[in-house]
N, C-alpha and C positions, 0 to 999 in steps of 0.2 A: 577466659578469652581464648587461650590456647586450645582448650578442649573443643570450643565451638569451631575453630578453624580446622582442626583434625576431622571433626564430624563432617564439615562441609567438603573437605577433600575426599573423604571416603564416599560420600554421596555422589560427588562429581565422577569418581572412578567407576562406580557402579553404573551411573547413567551413561558413561562413555561405552562401557562394555555392553550394556543393554542396547545402545544405539547401534553398535557394531553388529550385534546379533540380529537386530531388526533389519539392518541393511543387507545382510547376507553376504555371501562370497561370490564374486564374479568369476565364472569359469575362464572366460577368455582373457581376462586381465590378470588373474592371480593363480588359478590352478594350472591351466595349460602351460604357461611359462615355467612354472615350477617342475612339472612333470617332464617338460622338454629338456630342461637343464640337468635334472638329477636322475631321470628314469629311462628316457628314450634310448640311451646307449645300449641298454640291455633288454628293454621291453618296447622297442619302437619299430620302425620300418625295416631296419637292417637285421635285428636279432629279436627273437622272442623266447628268451630263456624261461624254462618252466612252462612253455606254452602260453605265456602271458604277453599281451600286446596292449599298451596303454595309450597309443596315439589315435586309436579309432574307437569310437563310442561303442559300437556293437561288440567288438572284441574285448574291450575293457570291462564292460558289464557282464560279459559271458564268463570271464575269469580264465584261470590257467589250470595246470595239472593238479594243483593242490586245493582248488576250490575257488570260491568267489572272492576276488580281490576287493570289489566295491559292492556293498549291499546298501542301496539307498535307504536312508533313515536309520541305519544301524552301524554306526562307525565302530562300535566296540566289537562287532562280529566280523568286520571287514578285515581280510588278511593284509590289505595295504597298510592299515593303521597298526596292526599288530607287528608288522615287520619294520616299519619306519620308527616306531616308538621303542623298539627293542624288547617288546613283550615276548616275541619268539627269539630266544637267544641264539638259536642255530641258523636263523635266516634273517639277520639284521640287514636292512636295506637303507641306503645303497651299500654294497659290500666293500666299496673302496671310497677313499676320500672322506670328507667331513660328513658327520651325521646331520640330518635335518635339524634345524633349530626348533626350540619349543614353540615358537610362534608359527613356524611353517607346519608343524604337526597339528597344532590347534586349528589352523586354517583348513587343513584337510579334513579334520574331524567335523568342523562346523559345516563344511560343504557337503559332506556325506550325510550328516544328520538332517540337513535341510532338504534332502532328497536327491543329492548329487545331480543338480540341474546341469544339463549339458545341451546347450542350444543346438538345434538341428543344423543351423547354418555353419556351425563349427564342427559338425560331424560329417561334412561332405565327403571326406576321404573314407568313411566307413561304408564302403560299397558292399552290398550283398553279393556273395559269390554267384547267386542265381542270375545276377544281371550280366554276367560275362556272356559274350555272344555264343561261346561254344556250348553253353548249358541251356540255351533257349531252344524250344521246340520250333522247327521251321514252320513258317506260316505262309500261306499262299497270298501273294501280292495282288492287289486289284489291277485289272487290265486297264492301262491308261487309254484315254480317248485321243484320237488323232484326226487331223483334218482330211488328209488324203486317204480315204478309206479304200479306194480302188487299188492301192499299192499293197495292202495287207492280204496275206494268204493264210496266216495262222496267228495265234495270239502272241508268239514271240516277236513277230514283226511289229506289233503294237508298241512294244518296249523300245525297239530299235528306232522306229520312225518317230516316236514321241520325243526321244532325245535329239534326233536330227532336226525335227521341227523347232525344238527349243533353241538349238544353236543356229537355226536358219541355214541348214545345210541340205542340199538335195541328195536323195539316195543315188548311189552309183548305178549305171545302167546294168541290166541283166547280163551275166557272163555268157559267152558262146559255149557250145558243147565241148569243144576241145579244152578250153580253160576249166570248165566245170569238172570234167572227168579227171583231169590232172590234180585239181585241188582236192577232190574227194578221195582219190586214190592215195595221195600223200597224207591226208588227214587220218584216214582209217587204217591204211596198211603201212605207211611210211615208205612206199615203193611207187615208182612211176608206172602208169599203165603201159601195156605193150601196144605197139602200132595196131595190131589186130583188134584189141579191145577198144581202142580209140575209134577205129573205123566202124565197128559194130554199133557203138553208141551214137555216133554221128548219123548213121543210116537208120537208126531206130526211130520211126515216126510215131510210135504209140504215145498217147497222152501221159501214160505213167512210166515212160522210159527212165526218168530220173529215179523214181521210187524203186524200180526193178534193179537199177544199178546199185543203189544203196543196199538193198537186200543181198545182192550177190557179193558185194564187198564185205558185208557183215558176216557172211557165211564162210569167208576165206579163213584158213588157219593162220594166215599172216595177221589177221586182225588181233588175235590174242597175243601174238608175238610183239606187235607194235605197242599195244596198250599195257601189256604186262610189264614193260620196261619201267613205267611210272611207279607201279606198286613195288617192283623189285628194288628200285632206288630207295623207297621208304623202308623196305625190309632189310636194307643194307646188304643185299645179296652179293656174293663174290664166289669165284671158283677156287680161291686159295685162302690160306689162313691169315695172311698179313704178317706184320712184324718182320724181323730179319730173315727168318727161315722161309716164311711165306710158302709153306707146303701146299701141294695141290689137294683139293677136295674132289676126289674122283666121282663121287655120287651127289655132289651138290646140285647137279642139273635136275635131279628128280624133283626137288622142291620147285625149281624154276618151271619145269614142265607142268607141275600141278597148277601153278598160277596161270599159265597160258591156257591150259585146258579149262580151268574154272571160268575164265573170261569168255572163251569160245563157247562154252556150254551155258553161258548166262546164269551162273550159279547165284542164287539170291544172296544179298549182302549179309543177312543174318547167318546163313550157313557158311559163307565165305569167312566171316569173322570167327564164329565159334570153332570151326575146324582148325584154323590156324592157332588160335589161343589155347584150345584144349581138345583137339580132335582125338587124341589118344585116350581121353577120359569118357568119350561117348560110349553108351552101351553097344557092345558088339562092334567096336570101331573097325572100319575097313582099313586096308593098307593105304589107300589114297588119303583117308582122314588122318592116319598117323603121319603120313608123309607131309601133310599140311603143316604139322607142328614144327617142321623144319624152319619156320619163321623164327623160332627162338634159338636156333643153332647157327644163325648167321653172324654171331659175334666174332670179333678178332680172337684168334687162338695163338698164344705164345708158347712155342715148343723149344725155345732156346735153352741151352744148358746153363745150369746155375741160377735159374730164376726162382723167385718166390711164388710157388704155385697158388698159394692162398691169395696173394695180392692180385694176380690176374684172374682168379676166380671171382673175386669181388668186382673187378673192373667189368667182367662179362655180365655179372648180375646187374650192375648199375646200367649197363648198356641195354639189357633186356627191359628193365623198368622204363627207361627213358624212351626207347623205341616203341614199346607197346603203347605208351601214353601218346606219343606224337602221332602214331598211326590211327588210333581210335578215339582219343579224347578231344581231338581238335585243338590242342595246345601243347606247348613244350613244358616239361617239368625238370629238365636237366639242370637248370640253374639252382633248383632247390636241393641238389646234392650237397652244396656248400652253404647255402643260406636261403631263407624263405624268399619266394619270388616277389620282386618289388612291384610287379604290375598284375600278373595273373594270380588268382586266389589259391595258390599252392604254397603251403608252409613246408619247411624242412622236415618237420615231424611227419607230415602226410607223405612226403616223398619216401621216407624210410619205412612207413607203414606199407606202402605199395611195394617197396623193395623186398619186404619180408615175404611176400607171396612167392617170389622167385628164389629167395635165398635158401629155402629148405629143399629145393629140388636138386637131385643128384644128376651129374652129367658124366657120361662115359662113352668113349668112342667104341663102336662095335665094328670089328674087322669082318667085313662081309664077303668080299669076293675079289679076285684078281683076274684080269683078262690075260690069257696066254696067247702065244702066237698060234695062228690058225683059227682064232675065234672061239676057243674053248674056255670054259669058266671053271675055276677050281674052287671047291668049297672051303670055308674057313671056320672061324669060331662059332658062327651062328649059321645054321642051315637055311639057306634062302634059295627059292626057285627062281631061275632066270630064263628069259626067252629073248631071242633076237628080234629086233623090230627095225624094219627099213622105213626111214622117215625122210622123205624128200631127198633121196640120194645119200642120206647118212645112216650108218649102221649103229644102232644103240642096243645095249643089253639092259632090259628093264625087269623088275620083279614081277612074277606071275601074280 
């Protein structure tokens, strides 16, 4: 009788295990809560130690620096199982606190051997980095249809009028010539028109008077001065070093002038970008192309006594990496200096990979010239040719 009961209990236990195996493990109810409780603190949204992130399906299946953490159908080859089970004695996980129980490890094994099923509705946060707006190729939008077609003069008007009609707002009446030239002059040059310019425009009865005014303002050297300010802000341009000493940078204006001239000359955006990022590396680089790389020299410079030079060299390198990304990548990466970005697809590891491009570059101030009384120039460590240039009432000394 006892033997019969024991046999029955063994059969019941085997049936229970078989039933559990056939039931499978539910990721949402069993696996995700376990990972969130025991793994996300090191491998979640805040930190990704070893390059491993387990809260997002795409990243979890991709693995980390040491290989695949989860190999669907092969739990014995998955690093996740090797680490939580203690098979890898040097990388037991979690590294702190209680180890996972035998039941929890068995559940992870069962889930992986069954194919590591991870429902898509629970992987919504696993956003592909290519979905970020900054990485999408610009596409031309369809021109919207409008009811008041007589108001439209170009395709841009379609977009404006379409929204106005949607909001049931009538367009403002056309501006008079005095208002128009003031708006245009402030927009393009940042300066008011002179009374003579206003009078000439008002008296110009030609049908293309407005277009002629636009062309004239675009040819003005003040156009580059007005619009260079926006780029110079991005490039963190300054005429002094910053910090407590805040020493003057006597030749910083050469980079500023390069930006102004590039805008006035309508330099193509690819050349505008390449010359600032690596103009000195172009074959047969010209002096203006080398000057363009002044973009990278706009960092704060600390020349106080007793400072740790290496500390501020690293700060300058961080600034170069962050500013270059903000200027050209369409997103900020500065947050990733301390932790992986919580919203943009930039990891801390990727930040320092980008940082490494700038970290090997040497930086040295070259003492070039001093201006003496009477307008003479004295040569210094590096022989440089200089010439006097009169620029709108200002005397400047520029390199030949």
